[in-house]
N, C-alpha and C positions, 0 to 999 in steps of 0.2 A: 520644715521638711528634714527627715532623717538623712544623714550623709551616707553615701554609698560605702559598703564594707570594703576594706583594703585586703584584697585576696592574694595579691602577688606583688612581685618587685616592681612591675610597671605601674601598678596602682600607687605604690609608695613614691615612685619617681614623679608621677603627675601631681600627687598631693604636695610633695616637697616644692615643686616648681611653682605651685600656687601660693606658697608662703614666703618664698625667698625674694630678696631684691634681685634685679636683673643681673647686676655685676657678680654677685655671689653665685647665682644660678649658673651663669656662664662659666665662672671659675670651676665649679664642681663638674659641670657637664661637658665642658669644651675639650677639644683636642688640638693637635698641631695642624697648621696650614689648612688644607681642604678637608681634614677630619676623615680621610679615607680609611686609615688604620683604625680609628675610633669605631667607625661603623662596621668594618670587617671583623673586628674582635667578636662582636655579638653575632653577626651574620654567619661567621665560620662555624660556631657551635650549632646554629640552627640548621645549616646545610648537612651536617653529619646525621645519618639516620641510624636508628637502633633496630637491629635484626633480632627481635626478642625470641626467647625460648618459651615454649608452653609445656604443660604437664611436668613442671620441674619440681613439684612437691615443696614449694617454698613455705617455710614456717616464719616465725618471728625474725625480723631482720636485725642484724648486728652491724651498726654503723661505726663502731669504735675503731680507732687505729692509734698509731703513735707518730710523733714528729720528733726526730732526733732522740728517740727513746722515751719521750715523755707522752703519757696517755692523753688522748683527747676523745671526746664523746662522738665526734663525727669528723670527716675529712674536709671540713669547711672552716676556714680560719679568717680572722679579721686582718686585712692588708693594712700596711702603713699608709695613711693619707694625712695630709697637712691640715692644720687650721680648723679643728672641730668646733671651736667656739663661734665660727661663722654659721654653724648648723644649729647649735643649742648652747645655752648658757653654761651648762656643766661641762661641755666640751669632751675632752679625751677621758675624763673620769667616768662620764656616762658610758662611753664606749667600752672602757675596761670592765666596768661592772656588767655590761651586757654579755661580753665574751665569757666572763666568769660564770654568769648564770647559765650560759649555753654549754659550759664545760669544754671550751675550745681555746685555741691559741689566739693571743692578742699580740699584734706587732705595733709598737708605738713609733710614729714618725719623729725624726729629730726636729722637724719643723712643726712641732705641736704648740698649741696656745697655752698649754699647762706644763709646768716643769715635770720632768720625768720622775722625780722623787715623789711628788703628790700622786701621779698616775699609778706608778707601780705599787704604791701602798694600797691601792684599791683593786689591783689586778691579781688574779690567781695564776698559778703555774699551769701551762707554760706562758711566759711573757718575754718577748724579745724586743730589742731596740734596733731601729733602722738608722743607718749612718750614711752621711755624705762625707767625702774626703774634702776638707777645706784646704785652701792654699797654705794656710798657717797650720803646720803639722801639730803645733802645741794645742791649738783649738780642738783638732780632731782627737788628740790624745786625752785631753781633759774630758771630752764627751764620753769616750770609752771608759775612762776611769770612773766617772760618775755613774754610768750605766751599770757597771759591775757592782759598785757600792749600793745602788738603788735596788738591786735584785734582778736585773736582766739576766736571762739564761742563754741568750745567743745574741750575736751582732749580725744584723742583716745589712750588708754593704750594697748600696745601689750603685751600679756601674754604667747605667745607660744615660747618665746626666752630667757629662763633662761640661755641658752648657745647657741652657734651657731651649727646647724646641719652641719656635715662634707660635704662640697661641693668639691668633688675631682677635678673638673675642676679648681677651684680657688687655691687649694693646688698645683697642677701641675704648674699653671701659676705664682705662688707666687704673687697672686693678691694684689695690693695696689693702692692707689690713686696716680696719676702722680704728678710730681712736680708742685707746684703752686695751687694745690687743697687741701682743708682741710674739716674736719667736722666742718663747720663754726659756728654752734650754740654752739658747745662745746669748740671752740678755746679760748674764754675769760676765760673759767674755767680750762684751761690747759689740755684739753682732745681732741684737734682738730686733732691730728696726729696718724696714725697707727704705731705700733712698727715695727722695721726692724727684720723680722724673716725668717726662711727657708721656711715656708709654706705660708698660707694665712694671710696677714696683718690684714684683717677684723676679722678673727677668733681669732687672738691674742688680738685685741682690745676689742672684746666682753668678752673674758676670763678675761681680766684685769679690765673691767669696769662694766659689767652688773651684777645685783644682781641675784645670782644663786638660792637662796632659796625663790623665790617669793611665797607669800601666800595671802590668802584673807585679812589678816591684812594690806597688802600693798595697796589693793584696798580700804579698809576702810580709811586708812591714806590719800590716794589721794582724795577720795570724801570729806573728811573733810578739805583738804588743798586748795581746789579751789572752787570758786563760779560758775565755768563752769560745764555743764553736762559732765559726764564721760561715754565714750563708750569703751567697752571691746572688743578687737580684738584678734582672734586666738582661738575661742571656737570650740570644736569638739564633745562635748557630751551634751545631754539634761540636765543631773544632774548638770554639771558645769554651764551650761547656767542659770538654775534657781537660783542657789546659787549666781552667779554674779549679777543677777537682784535683788535678795533679799539684797545683800550687797551694792546696790546703783547705779548699772549701768543703765543708761537711754536707752542704745541701745547696741546690741551685733553684732559683725561681725563674721559670720561663716567663718573661714579661716584656712588654714594649711600653711600659709606663702608662698603661691605659690609653694608648694612642696619642699621648701628649708630647712625644719627643720627635722621632723621625717619622714623618708621614710617608705612607706607602711601604713602611715596614710590613712584613707579613703578619697575619693574625696569629695569636699565640697557639691556637689549636693546630695550625699548619706546621708550626715549628716544633711543638712538643714531642711528637714521635721521634724526630731526628735527634733531639737532645737526649731523650731516654735511651735511644740506641747507642749514642756516642758515649754517654757518661753514667748511665743508670747502674752500671756495675761498680762504680766508684763512690757514689753519693746518692742521697735522696733528691728526688725531683718534685718540685711543686709548680703550679701554674696560676697566673691571674689573667684578667683581661676579658671583659664581655660576658662573664658568667652571670646569668639572670634567672636560671631555672635549675631545679634539682637534677633534671635530665642532663644539663650541661656538666654538672659535677660528675655524674656517672660516666659521661663520655670522656672527661678528662682522666678519670681513673682507668677507663678502658684503654686509653692511649699511653698509660704508664705513669701518670702522676700519682704521688702518694697522697697529696691533698691539694685543695685549691684555696686561693686567697681572694676575698671579695672586698672591694673598696667602695665604689659609688653606692651600691645598695645599702651599706651600713650608714653612709652619710645621709641618704634619703630618709632612712628610718629615724636618725637623729633629728633631722629637720622637722619631721611630722610629729614625733612624740618623745624626743629625748631618749633616755635609756630604754624605756619601754618600746619605743619604735625600733631601736636597733635590735632589741631582743626579738621582736616580732619578725623582723626580716630574717634573722638567723633561723627562727623556728619555721618559717615558710620554706626556706631552702632545705632544712632538715626533713620536713614532711614530704616535700616533693621528691627528694632523693630516695626516701624510704619507699614511696609509691612506685618510683621508676624501677627500683630494685625488685619489688614484688612482681611488677608487670613484665620485667625482663627475665625473670627466673633466677634471681640471685639472692641468696640468703645472707652472705657476708661479702665484704669488700674484695676479698681474695677470689671470689667467684667471678668478678668482673674482669673481662679481658678484651683484646682486640677482636676476638671472634664476634663480639656484639655489633661491630661496625661494618661487618661484611656478610654477605649471604652465605 
């Protein structure tokens, strides 16, 4: 019997779940505590309605834009997510190649299963490196230095993880990396393995290593420590957004870590317009969390985002068909965005505004 065609992101998610072991599936899919924010991220975009224009004379659509001045073919980028070798053998190299083929931004997680030097060698511009601040500042400094040398073009500082939100699925599964896999970027610094504990190995790793008392002084230090632009990821409030921009952030990512940190935090689509109003005059604003359709991308742009980042959909693509699967997921979102623009009466991204979300 011929298998069903994979037409959308939900199809890829179902197919991925059918291939993965339960512990890896739960790690990729799960959120914090009752997973309310996890569900709300997706539901929030679904609740927003598009008040489309007709007779708008729309010709061929132009989906291209720039991020920090670098051209991308569409406002859909690859978010930093950890441990891609749990999804496919080629891991982050497959993801980097998929982003390159799509002509879009690739952000590498510091918690990758492949060393950044190998990944960035396969990635096209723009390619950015996501960073956590470690308790040992020398460790953090070495990661930044290596990222610069490897060809990273921005540092994406994640600020919503001074500790790890409790992910009960991972605790029950005693989640850890399987034998042969490591946090490769940290291995030369003696921090490549998760501790053996009763619960989540990742939670124990974060407790042991991440700086819990993160402050704006850490952002100041990072901006002074690198020649690269700094992007701050994990912003939920307008006042924090403005302060981060005033402290040197060149862009912000509205994000709640995919619903994996503080449960009952608001969905990113609720927060986005407040962040745009507070800091959009100072820096670029991006958003992630729950984006599953091209129409969600259009709604994000209508609310003032310059681009969106997608995480889980890319992982599902990797699970199903490696590099080709990740490419297919990005192609689906591109096609759906193009269609939504046509049906809303928008020829280019600058035609999209908040008017689309109100009668």
